[in-house]
N, C-alpha and C positions, 0 to 999 in steps of 0.2 A: 759040300756040307752046307746046310741051310743056316741063315743068320737069325738070331733072336733079338728082338727090340724090347727094351725096358721103358715103360712110360715115365716121362719126366713130370714131376709134380711142380707145375709152375707156381702153384700157390705157396710152396715152401721155398723155392729158389728165388722168389721175388721177381720172377720174369713175367709178372702179370701187371695189368694196368687197371685193376679194379680199384674203385674209389673207397669201397667199404669192405665187403666180404668176398673172398675168392673161393670158388667151388671147383676142385680139380676133377677132370674127367679124363678118359683114356685118350691120350693124344691131344688133349686140349684143356680148357678151363672155362668157367663162366663166372660172371659177377652177380652178386646178390646184395640187396640193400636191407638195412635194418628197418624195424617198424617205424613208420612215419616218413619213409623215403621210398622212392621208386626209381627204377633204372631210366636213365635218359636214353635218347634214341641211339646213342653209340654203344649201348649195352655195357658200358664201363663205369660211367659216372652215376652217382646217386643224387637225385634232386628231391627237395622237400615236397611232401604232399600237403596241399592246402585243404585240410580236412573240412574247414568251414565252407569251402566252395563246392564240395562234393555232395554232402548230405546235411540234413537238419540234425546236427549232432547235439545242439544246445537248445534249451527251452527259450532263452531270450537272446543273449549276446555270446557269439563265438569269437574267441581270440586265437588266431593261428600263431603257433610258435615254431621254431626251427626243429622239425622232426616230431612235433606234437601240436596240441591245441589245449585251450582251457575255456571254461564257460563262466560267464559273469551274468549278474542280474541288474535290471534297471533300478534306479532309486525307488525305494519303497518296497523292495523285494529282497529276500535273502536266499542264498544258494543252499539247496538241500544236501544231504549227506552223499547222494549219488554224484554230486559235483556236476550235474547236468540240468536238473529241473530247479525252478524257482517257486518260492511261496511268498504270498503277500505278507508284508511286515506291518504290524500294528504299532506305529510310532508312538501313539498316545499311551499305550500300555507299557511299551518298552522304555520310554523316557517320560516319566510323569511331569518333569519340569520343562518340557519342550515348549509349552505355552504358559503364559502368565495366568490366564483365566480358564477359558474353555478350549479343549482340543477335540476336533472332530476327525475321525479316521476315514479315509477314502481309499478307493482301489489304487494302490501303488503310491499313495501320498497321504497328506493330512492338511488341515488348515486350523488356524487359531481364531478365536472370536472372543469378544469381551462381554461382560455382563452389562445389564441396562445401566446407562449413565456413563459408560466409558467407551473409548474408541481405540483401535489399534494404532500403535506407533509405526513409524516407517520400517522398523525391523520386522514387522508382521508377527511379532511374538508378544511383546509387552503392551500394556494398556495405559492410557492416560484419561483423566477425568474430562468429561464434556462440559463446557461452560454453557449451560442452557440459557443463561441470562444474556448471552451475546445476541440472542434472538429477541429483538425489542418488542415483538408483538405477543410474547408468551404469557404475560400477566395482564389482568384487567386494569382498567383505569383506576387511578387513585391508589395504586399499590407499587411496591418495589420488589424486584426479583433478587432473591438471595441464593447464590450458588453454594452448594455443598458437595462433598465427595460423592459422586455417583448420583446426585439428585439436585433438587432446587426447591425453593418455596416462594410463594407470592405473599408478602406481608403487607397488609393495608397500612397506609400512612396514618399518622395521628389524626384523630377526628373521624375516622371511618372504621367500619366493622365488616368482617366477611359474612355475607349472607347469600347462599345459593350460588356460589362461584363468582360473585361480584363484591365490590367494596362499597357499602352503603353509608351515607352520611349519618353520623350520630347526632341526634337532636339533644344537645346538652341542656337546652332550656326546659325540657320536660323532665329532666333528671336533676333534682336539687343537689344530689351527691356528685354531679359532674360539672357544676358551674360554681363560680365564686361570687356571683352577683350579690350586691347588698339587697336587703329587703326593701330598701327605698330606691330600687333601680328596676328596670325592665331588662330581660334577657332577649337578645336578638340573635337567632341562629343563622349561620350561613355555612356553605359547604366546607367541611373540615374543621370548623371552629365556631366561636360565638363571640358576642360583644355585650358589654354591660353599659347601659345608659341610665344615668341618674334621673329620677322622676323630676317633674316640674317642682320647683321650690327647694331642690337640693343641688348640691354641686360636689364634684369629685371625679374619680376615675371609674366609677361604676361598681367597683369592689368596695370602696369606702365612699359613702355619700353623706355629706354634712348638710344640716338644715341651713338654708339661706335666710338671714334676718332681713326681710324686705323693709322693715321699719327703719333701717339705717339710711334708706333713701328718703331724704327730707321731703321730697315732693311727691311721694307715692300716694298720700292721702290729702284730701282738701283741708284747708285751714280750720274749718269748723269741726274737724274730726280728730280722733286720737287713733294712732296705728297700734294694733295689737298683733304681735308676731305669733304665729301658730307653727306647729311642726309641718314643714313642707308648704306653708302658705302664710297668709296674713289676713287681717280684716280691719276695715276702717269703721270706727264707732263714732256716731255723732256725739259731740260734746254735750254736757248738761245745758239745757236751754234750747236745744235743737232737736229736731225729729227728722227721720229719714232712714234710708238704707245704707248710709255710710258713703255712698257715692254722691248722692244729692242730699244735703241737709238744709232744712229751712228753720227759721227762728220760730220758737214756740211763744205765742202771746199768752203768757201766764195769767195776765189780767183778765182774759176772756174765759179761761178754763176754771178759775176759782175766784169766789167772792170773799174768801176768808184769808187771803194771803196777807192783807194789811189790816191794821187796827181800825177801830172806829175813828171817825173824824180825820181819816187819811185817804189819800188817792193812790191808786195803783198805776204806775207808769211803766209801760213795757220798754225794754231796752234790747239791743241786739244780743241775743244769747242769754238774756236774763230779765230782771224787772227790779223796780225799786218802789218803796212806799214813801210818800211825802205827806206830812201832816198839812191839813188845810190851814188857810190863813187864820191867824188868831190862836193857833195851836202849835205846840212844840213837842218834839220827841223824835224817835227813830221811825215812826210810822208803822213799825211792826209789832213792837211790844205795847205801844200805846201812844196817844197824843193828849197832852194836857192843855187846858186853856191858859193863856198868858194875857195879862192886862197891866195897866199902870194904876197903881193904888197909892194915892197920896205921894206921887213923885217916885214911887218904887216900881221898877220895871221887872216884868216877869215874875210877879207874885202869883203863885198858883193857888187855885181854889181847892178847898178841901172837898172831900166827897159829900160832905153835908151841906155844901154851899153851891147854889146854882150859879154857874159862871155865865155872865152876860157880857159879851164883848162890846 
């Protein structure tokens, strides 16, 4: 009688050495691996398949996992819904506050920049003011640099005015509204300011100038003259009895210039600075209003003759 043999299912009895899946066959069995694994050379064990090493499965970055893999994107890109491909990310649109001032999107990245007058801080995001005045050659001569947020200005110093990009001296002397000089002073302009100098004959600080009374100097005029103070000056006037320009005065001989200074029967005698009239001998009087005859009449001295009597000395 012939024997019949029944196949033993090693996969059910546990008499198999498969690492993952057991497939029963007639008189034997075989091992099978799950997705993401492959049989090792002993046909029993399953080892992980490194999908990232086999084919270009991801657009950018492939991450192998145990029995699987995943795709990632480089910074500046996002993973699409297929979980494989990557799309460029616009960081400037997606995050409006990523930069303090200006955001410029680039392929796979972005960069921040600042508006005119500002510069990036070390965080490469925020901005700080540029102090343009730290550059000493930025403004022209006779000006000062004034820094402001995002900008600066060049302000001319006092006494100068901006003209065509330079600071030009203001001539205060040709502008009465810009100087305080007295009308008895001269204005002297110099770079950036001016000075007031009192005229000759005046004294003061140039803004207030008072007349100098030169006649207070006793020796300013000659002794034959009289000092007459004037506004800003003086003059020497020859005294009565003298003639000249006040600097040089000479005595006037009145007796030569006029024959009527003295009365009849009197003589004109010139003196320094004047004259006198002297009655002739035998006459008496002041010599100016008149001289009368005087004689001794019967022992009487200085008996005067009347107009009707001829006097004989």
